[in-house]
C-alpha positions as CSV (number, residue, x, y, z in Angstrom):
1,M,0.0,0.2,0.0
2,P,1.2,3.8,-0.7
3,H,2.6,5.8,1.6
4,V,-0.2,8.7,1.9
5,L,2.2,11.5,2.3
6,H,1.9,14.8,4.5
7,P,-0.6,17.7,2.4
8,S,2.6,20.1,2.3
9,L,4.8,17.3,0.2
10,R,1.8,17.3,-2.6
11,D,4.6,19.3,-5.2
12,A,7.9,18.5,-3.5
13,A,9.6,17.6,-6.7
14,P,12.0,14.2,-6.4
15,T,15.2,16.1,-6.7
16,P,18.0,18.0,-4.9
17,Y,16.8,21.5,-5.0
18,W,20.6,22.3,-4.9
19,L,21.4,20.9,-8.7
20,D,17.3,21.8,-10.1
21,R,18.7,24.9,-11.8
22,R,18.5,26.2,-15.4
23,D,22.4,27.4,-15.0
24,R,23.6,24.6,-14.3
25,P,27.0,23.7,-16.6
26,A,26.5,21.4,-19.4
27,A,27.6,18.0,-19.2
28,R,31.7,17.7,-20.2
29,P,32.7,15.1,-22.8
30,P,33.9,11.9,-21.4
31,L,37.1,10.7,-21.7
32,D,37.5,9.3,-25.3
33,A,41.0,7.9,-26.0
34,H,44.2,6.6,-24.1
35,G,45.8,9.2,-22.3
36,T,48.4,10.1,-19.6
37,A,48.9,12.5,-16.6
38,D,51.0,13.1,-13.5
39,L,48.2,13.1,-11.1
40,C,44.8,11.1,-12.2
41,V,41.7,12.0,-9.7
42,V,39.1,9.7,-9.2
43,G,35.5,11.4,-8.6
44,G,34.2,15.1,-9.2
45,G,32.6,15.7,-5.6
46,F,34.7,18.0,-3.1
47,S,37.3,15.7,-2.4
48,G,38.0,15.3,-6.0
49,L,37.9,19.0,-7.1
50,W,39.9,20.0,-4.0
51,T,42.5,17.9,-4.3
52,A,43.2,18.9,-8.6
53,I,43.5,22.4,-7.9
54,L,45.6,21.6,-4.2
55,A,47.7,19.9,-6.6
56,K,48.2,22.7,-9.4
57,E,48.7,25.4,-6.5
58,R,51.4,23.4,-5.5
59,D,52.9,22.7,-8.7
60,P,51.4,24.5,-11.3
61,G,53.5,22.5,-14.0
62,R,51.9,18.9,-12.8
63,D,49.4,17.7,-15.3
64,V,46.5,17.0,-13.8
65,V,43.3,14.8,-15.2
66,L,39.6,14.4,-13.4
67,L,37.5,11.6,-14.1
68,E,33.9,11.4,-13.2
69,G,31.7,8.6,-14.1
70,N,28.4,11.1,-13.8
71,R,28.5,14.7,-13.2
72,I,30.0,17.2,-11.4
73,G,29.1,17.5,-7.9
74,W,26.0,15.7,-8.9
75,A,25.8,12.9,-5.3
76,A,26.9,13.6,-2.1
77,S,28.9,16.8,-2.8
78,G,25.2,18.9,-4.3
79,R,22.8,16.7,-2.2
80,N,23.7,17.8,1.4
81,G,22.7,20.8,3.5
82,G,25.1,23.2,2.6
83,F,26.8,23.2,6.3
84,C,30.6,23.6,6.0
85,A,32.3,23.1,9.6
86,A,35.8,23.9,10.3
87,S,35.5,20.6,12.6
88,I,37.6,17.6,11.0
89,T,37.2,15.2,13.7
90,H,33.0,15.3,13.3
91,G,33.1,17.6,16.3
92,H,35.4,18.3,19.2
93,A,34.2,15.7,21.8
94,N,34.5,12.9,19.2
95,G,38.5,13.7,18.4
96,A,38.9,14.7,21.7
97,Q,37.7,11.0,22.7
98,R,40.0,9.5,20.3
99,W,43.0,11.9,19.9
100,P,43.2,13.6,23.4
101,D,46.6,14.4,22.8
102,E,46.1,16.0,19.4
103,I,42.8,17.4,19.9
104,D,44.6,21.0,20.6
105,T,46.6,20.4,17.0
106,L,43.7,19.0,15.0
107,Q,41.0,21.9,16.3
108,R,43.7,24.0,14.8
109,L,44.1,22.6,11.8
110,G,40.0,22.8,10.9
111,R,40.2,26.3,11.1
112,E,43.1,27.0,9.1
113,N,41.2,24.3,6.8
114,L,37.8,26.5,7.0
115,D,39.6,30.1,6.9
116,E,41.9,28.4,3.6
117,I,38.5,28.0,1.9
118,E,36.9,31.0,2.5
119,K,40.5,32.9,0.8
120,S,40.2,30.0,-1.9
121,L,36.4,31.5,-3.0
122,T,37.4,34.7,-2.5
123,R,41.0,33.9,-4.9
124,Y,38.8,32.1,-7.9
125,G,35.8,34.5,-7.5
126,V,33.7,31.1,-6.5
127,D,30.0,32.4,-5.9
128,C,28.1,29.8,-3.7
129,D,26.9,32.2,-1.4
130,F,29.4,31.5,1.7
131,E,28.8,33.4,4.6
132,R,29.8,32.6,8.3
133,P,27.0,33.2,10.5
134,G,28.2,30.6,12.9
135,A,25.6,27.4,14.3
136,I,23.4,26.8,17.3
137,T,22.4,23.2,19.0
138,V,19.2,23.7,20.3
139,A,17.9,21.3,23.5
140,T,14.3,19.8,22.9
141,E,14.3,17.8,25.9
142,P,15.2,19.6,29.2
143,H,18.1,16.7,30.0
144,Q,19.7,18.3,26.9
145,V,19.6,21.2,28.4
146,G,22.2,19.9,31.1
147,W,24.1,18.9,27.8
148,L,24.4,22.4,26.5
149,R,25.6,23.3,30.1
150,E,28.5,21.1,30.0
151,L,29.4,21.9,26.5
152,F,29.5,25.6,27.3
153,A,31.8,25.1,30.3
154,N,34.4,23.3,27.6
155,N,33.8,26.0,24.9
156,P,35.2,29.6,25.9
157,E,34.4,31.0,23.0
158,A,30.7,29.8,23.2
159,T,27.8,31.7,23.9
160,F,24.7,29.4,26.3
161,L,21.2,30.8,25.9
162,D,18.4,29.8,28.0
163,R,14.9,29.6,27.0
164,E,14.3,33.4,26.3
165,A,17.6,33.7,24.5
166,V,17.5,30.9,22.0
167,Q,13.6,32.4,21.5
168,E,14.7,35.4,20.6
169,E,17.1,33.7,18.1
170,V,14.6,31.7,16.5
171,R,11.0,31.1,17.5
172,S,10.6,27.4,18.1
173,P,8.0,26.2,21.2
174,T,10.3,23.1,20.8
175,F,13.9,25.2,21.8
176,L,14.6,24.5,25.5
177,G,17.9,26.3,25.0
178,G,20.7,26.5,22.6
179,L,24.5,26.6,22.5
180,F,25.8,29.4,19.5
181,E,29.1,28.5,18.4
182,P,30.3,32.0,16.4
183,H,33.4,30.9,14.5
184,D,33.5,27.6,13.3
185,T,30.5,26.8,10.9
186,A,29.9,28.6,7.5
187,L,27.1,28.1,5.4
188,L,26.9,27.7,1.5
189,D,25.0,26.5,-2.1
190,P,27.0,22.8,-2.1
191,A,26.1,22.6,-5.7
192,R,27.2,25.9,-7.0
193,L,30.3,25.1,-5.0
194,A,31.1,22.2,-6.7
195,W,30.4,23.8,-10.4
196,G,33.0,27.0,-9.3
197,L,35.6,24.3,-8.0
198,A,35.1,22.8,-11.1
199,A,35.6,26.1,-13.3
200,A,38.8,26.9,-11.0
201,A,40.6,23.6,-11.5
202,E,39.9,24.4,-15.5
203,G,41.3,27.4,-14.7
204,L,44.8,26.0,-13.4
205,G,44.6,23.8,-16.3
206,V,43.2,20.3,-14.9
207,R,41.3,18.2,-17.6
208,I,37.8,17.3,-16.5
209,H,35.7,14.0,-17.6
210,E,32.6,13.6,-16.8
211,G,30.6,10.7,-17.7
212,T,33.8,8.7,-17.6
213,H,33.4,5.8,-15.0
214,V,36.2,4.0,-13.5
215,S,36.1,0.3,-13.4
216,R,40.0,-0.5,-11.4
217,L,43.4,0.2,-11.1
218,S,46.5,-1.4,-12.2
219,T,50.2,-1.2,-11.8
220,S,52.2,0.1,-15.1
221,G,55.6,0.1,-14.3
222,V,56.3,3.2,-12.3
223,G,52.8,4.3,-12.3
224,V,49.1,3.2,-12.6
225,D,46.8,2.3,-15.1
226,V,43.5,3.6,-14.5
227,R,40.6,1.9,-17.0
228,T,37.5,3.0,-17.6
229,D,34.0,1.2,-18.4
230,G,33.7,2.9,-21.5
231,G,37.8,1.2,-22.4
232,P,40.3,4.9,-22.4
233,I,42.8,4.1,-19.5
234,V,44.6,7.0,-18.5
235,R,48.4,5.9,-17.8
236,A,48.9,8.0,-14.3
237,G,52.3,8.7,-12.5
238,R,49.9,9.2,-9.4
239,V,46.2,8.5,-8.7
240,A,44.2,10.1,-5.9
241,L,40.8,8.7,-5.2
242,G,37.9,11.0,-4.3
243,T,34.7,7.9,-4.1
244,N,33.7,8.2,-0.7
245,A,30.2,6.4,-0.9
246,F,30.7,4.5,-3.4
247,P,32.7,1.0,-3.2
248,S,36.4,1.9,-3.3
249,L,38.6,1.3,-5.9
250,V,41.1,-0.1,-3.2
251,R,38.9,-2.9,-2.1
252,R,41.2,-3.9,0.6
253,V,39.2,-0.6,2.8
254,R,35.7,-1.5,1.5
255,L,34.9,-3.2,4.8
256,H,35.9,0.0,6.7
257,T,33.3,2.2,5.4
258,V,29.4,1.8,4.8
259,P,26.8,4.2,2.8
260,V,24.5,5.3,5.1
261,Y,21.1,7.3,3.4
262,D,20.5,10.8,4.5
263,Y,17.1,13.2,3.5
264,A,16.2,16.3,3.1
265,L,13.2,18.7,2.6
266,M,13.5,22.4,1.1
267,T,10.5,24.8,1.4
268,E,9.0,27.1,-1.3
269,P,10.1,30.8,-0.2
270,L,9.2,31.8,3.4
271,S,7.2,35.6,2.9
272,P,8.0,38.5,5.3
273,A,5.1,37.8,7.3
274,Q,6.4,34.0,7.3
275,R,10.5,35.1,8.3
276,D,8.9,37.7,10.8
277,A,7.1,34.7,13.0
278,I,10.2,32.6,13.3
279,G,12.9,35.2,13.8
280,W,15.9,34.0,12.7
281,R,17.3,37.1,11.5
282,R,21.0,36.4,12.1
283,G,20.3,33.2,9.5
284,Q,22.9,31.0,11.8
285,G,22.7,27.2,11.1
286,L,21.1,24.7,13.3
287,D,20.9,21.1,14.6
288,D,19.5,19.7,17.4
289,M,20.6,17.2,20.2
290,T,19.1,14.2,19.6
291,N,21.0,11.1,18.8
292,Q,18.7,11.1,15.6
293,F,19.0,14.8,14.8
294,H,17.9,17.6,12.3
295,Y,20.1,20.3,10.9
296,F,18.3,22.7,9.2
297,R,19.1,26.0,8.1
298,M,18.1,29.2,6.2
299,T,19.1,29.9,2.0
300,R,19.7,33.1,0.6
301,D,16.1,32.9,-1.0
302,H,14.6,32.7,2.3
303,R,13.8,29.0,2.0
304,I,14.0,26.5,5.1
305,L,16.6,23.2,4.3
306,W,15.4,20.8,7.0
307,G,17.0,17.5,6.9
308,G,18.4,14.4,8.8
309,Y,16.9,12.2,11.6
310,D,16.7,9.0,9.5
311,A,19.8,7.5,8.5
312,I,18.4,4.4,6.9
313,Y,21.7,1.9,5.8
314,H,20.5,-1.3,3.3
315,F,21.5,-4.8,3.2
316,G,24.4,-5.1,1.0
317,R,26.2,-1.9,1.2
318,H,24.5,-1.2,-2.1
319,V,24.0,2.3,-3.5
320,R,21.0,2.4,-5.7
321,P,19.2,5.5,-7.1
322,S,16.3,3.7,-6.0
323,Y,17.4,4.6,-2.3
324,D,16.8,8.3,-3.3
325,Q,13.2,8.7,-2.6
326,R,11.9,7.4,0.6
327,P,8.1,8.5,1.1
328,A,8.2,7.1,5.0
329,T,11.2,9.4,5.7
330,F,10.2,12.6,4.1
331,D,6.3,12.1,6.1
332,L,8.3,11.6,9.0
333,L,10.8,14.4,8.6
334,A,8.0,17.2,7.1
335,R,5.3,16.1,10.8
336,Q,8.2,16.7,12.4
337,F,8.9,20.4,11.0
338,F,5.3,21.8,11.8
339,T,6.0,20.1,15.8
340,T,9.2,22.5,15.5
341,F,7.5,25.4,13.4
342,P,3.6,25.3,13.8
343,Q,3.6,29.0,13.2
344,L,4.5,27.8,9.7
345,E,1.5,25.6,8.7
346,R,0.7,27.0,5.8
347,V,4.2,26.5,3.9
348,R,4.9,23.5,1.5
349,F,8.1,21.9,0.2
350,S,9.3,22.6,-2.9
351,H,12.2,19.5,-3.0
352,G,12.5,16.0,-0.9
353,W,15.5,14.2,-2.3
354,G,18.2,11.5,-0.4
355,G,21.3,10.1,-1.1
356,A,24.1,8.4,0.4
357,I,27.1,9.2,2.5
358,D,30.0,7.4,3.8
359,T,30.4,6.3,7.7
360,C,33.6,5.0,9.5
361,T,33.6,3.6,12.6
362,R,35.3,6.4,13.8
363,F,32.8,9.0,12.4
364,C,35.8,10.9,10.2
365,A,37.7,10.4,7.5
366,F,40.8,8.2,7.3
367,F,43.7,7.8,4.8
368,G,46.0,6.0,3.1
369,T,48.0,4.5,0.3
370,A,47.8,1.4,-1.9
371,Y,49.8,0.4,-5.2
372,A,53.4,1.0,-3.5
373,G,52.4,5.1,-2.8
374,R,51.1,5.4,-6.0
375,A,47.5,6.2,-5.1
376,A,46.2,7.6,-2.5
377,Y,42.5,7.6,-0.8
378,A,40.4,9.7,1.7
379,L,37.1,7.8,2.7
380,G,34.7,7.8,6.1
381,Y,33.4,11.8,6.4
382,T,30.6,10.9,7.5
383,G,28.5,13.5,6.5
384,L,31.2,16.3,7.4
385,G,33.0,16.4,4.0
386,V,32.2,20.1,2.6
387,G,34.8,21.4,4.6
388,A,36.6,18.5,5.4
389,T,37.4,16.8,2.1
390,R,39.9,20.1,1.6
391,F,41.7,18.9,4.6
392,G,41.5,15.2,3.5
393,A,42.8,16.8,-0.1
394,D,46.2,17.9,1.2
395,V,46.7,14.7,3.1
396,M,46.8,12.8,-0.3
397,L,48.9,15.3,-1.8
398,D,51.1,15.1,1.1
399,L,51.2,11.2,1.3
400,L,51.4,11.3,-2.6
401,D,54.2,13.6,-2.6
402,G,56.6,11.6,0.3
403,V,56.0,15.3,2.4
404,D,56.6,14.9,6.0
405,S,54.0,17.3,6.7
406,E,52.3,18.0,10.1
407,R,49.2,16.3,8.8
408,T,50.8,13.2,7.8
409,R,52.4,13.1,11.4
410,L,48.9,13.2,12.9
411,Q,48.1,9.9,14.5
412,M,44.3,10.3,12.7
413,V,46.2,9.9,9.6
414,R,48.5,7.1,10.8
415,T,45.6,5.0,12.0
416,K,42.8,3.2,10.9
417,P,39.0,2.8,12.0
418,V,37.8,-0.4,13.1
419,P,36.3,-2.3,9.6
420,F,32.7,-3.0,9.6
421,P,32.0,-6.5,9.6
422,P,30.7,-8.7,6.4
423,E,27.2,-9.4,5.8
424,P,24.7,-9.9,7.9
425,L,26.6,-8.6,10.9
426,A,26.8,-5.0,9.6
427,W,23.4,-4.8,9.0
428,S,22.4,-6.3,11.8
429,G,25.0,-4.5,14.0
430,I,24.0,-1.1,12.3
431,E,20.2,-1.6,12.6
432,L,20.7,-2.6,16.6
433,T,22.5,1.1,16.7
434,R,19.7,3.0,15.2
435,R,17.3,1.6,17.0
436,S,19.2,1.6,20.3
437,L,19.8,5.7,19.5
438,A,16.0,6.4,18.9
439,A,15.4,4.3,22.6
440,A,17.8,6.5,24.1
441,D,16.1,9.4,23.1
442,R,12.8,8.6,24.1
443,R,14.8,7.8,27.5
444,Q,16.4,11.1,28.4
445,G,19.7,10.2,26.8
446,R,20.0,6.7,28.5
447,R,22.1,4.4,26.8
448,N,21.0,0.7,26.9
449,V,23.8,-1.9,27.2
450,W,24.6,-2.4,23.6
451,L,25.5,1.4,23.0
452,R,27.5,1.2,26.2
453,T,29.6,-1.7,24.8
454,L,30.2,0.2,21.9
455,D,31.3,3.3,24.1
456,G,33.6,1.5,26.1
457,L,35.3,-0.2,22.5
458,G,35.4,3.3,21.3
459,L,32.7,2.8,18.8
460,G,30.2,4.7,20.2
461,F,28.0,7.9,18.4
462,D,25.8,10.4,20.1
463,S,24.9,12.7,17.6
């Protein structure tokens, strides 16, 4: 029986809002002949695009080609919420738990990375609505207010907002408190970022081919042959892999990640009266403190993006277009939206979409090399790749160039997460974790035996 959608979803287009643009750049031609390159980048999302740009900045004479199996920015890079975070460890708490001796360095490198992103966008004239209004984490249950106070005690730059103060910022009957962090979150249009980075890369001399799916790598003399489905091969001295949610071309790391589907809605533009009803004049990015959390933000054209909560893993680690639409999740998200903003009851959604992100058991990126150091990869960004992929691109280039840097000496870079088990254990474990997190949200955050066991093993996740 088909799912009956909330009326607000009746006219929602089943496509990412960011990509639904008349001015989307035309597709670049696929690779149609064998070729060579000093560096072949696989993947036309943020990871691959930053790698191509930074490679040319390091060595303008380096011959760089980028191969994308579909379109530039069509996958996770063009479907996300446009939150560009300074953190490269999926938040301070996650980084401090895993690398306590490095956390200050990791925090500094993350902020430097965000600053460099802003400088690069200015230098290359990338117009992607980049701004840095900061972010507010809101409490929607009484016990979460105490959690916010604990976070505030360890973050001298943050501002604690009691109920009255958070309502002054954004009016919702569900908001009981908030923590405003002013420096570590930028907001942007992710599709325009990808398109702008591609244009910048081409301006530096990078050759980009879309519609060119890479099927495998093989050793060739002192380089690597990058083999495509269409037949043409690129013989490259070095290869950088930015494939993320898709099965890695380095088979031995495939168990280290799983693809998880995330979903989002976009409203129609709000009227001036509707905007007055919720406040939100400073346009900060928002998220809430539940384990199954929401993220939401205002766009430059006065729409609200509302996403998160459901994170769906499909048995077998499959990435399929049919998974991008999930009516039950859209219906749930719509109902949660109107619980949060009942004053917007007449608002309708213009777009609803989903897509895969890659996650790993430490919830932030890991790195490595293959093919005798001639190929490098960065994987496992777990939804924070808008900003962290630039840092990952620098790590991959350091590894490929044999550079002994502050980055490559990090334990974060030198270690790998625990891999997920094969099926059916992976699906069973992930599903048990999802249900346990939902139960914890219903029980004032109290974690059951399963979650406490994961915490003890360093595999726990609470955001």
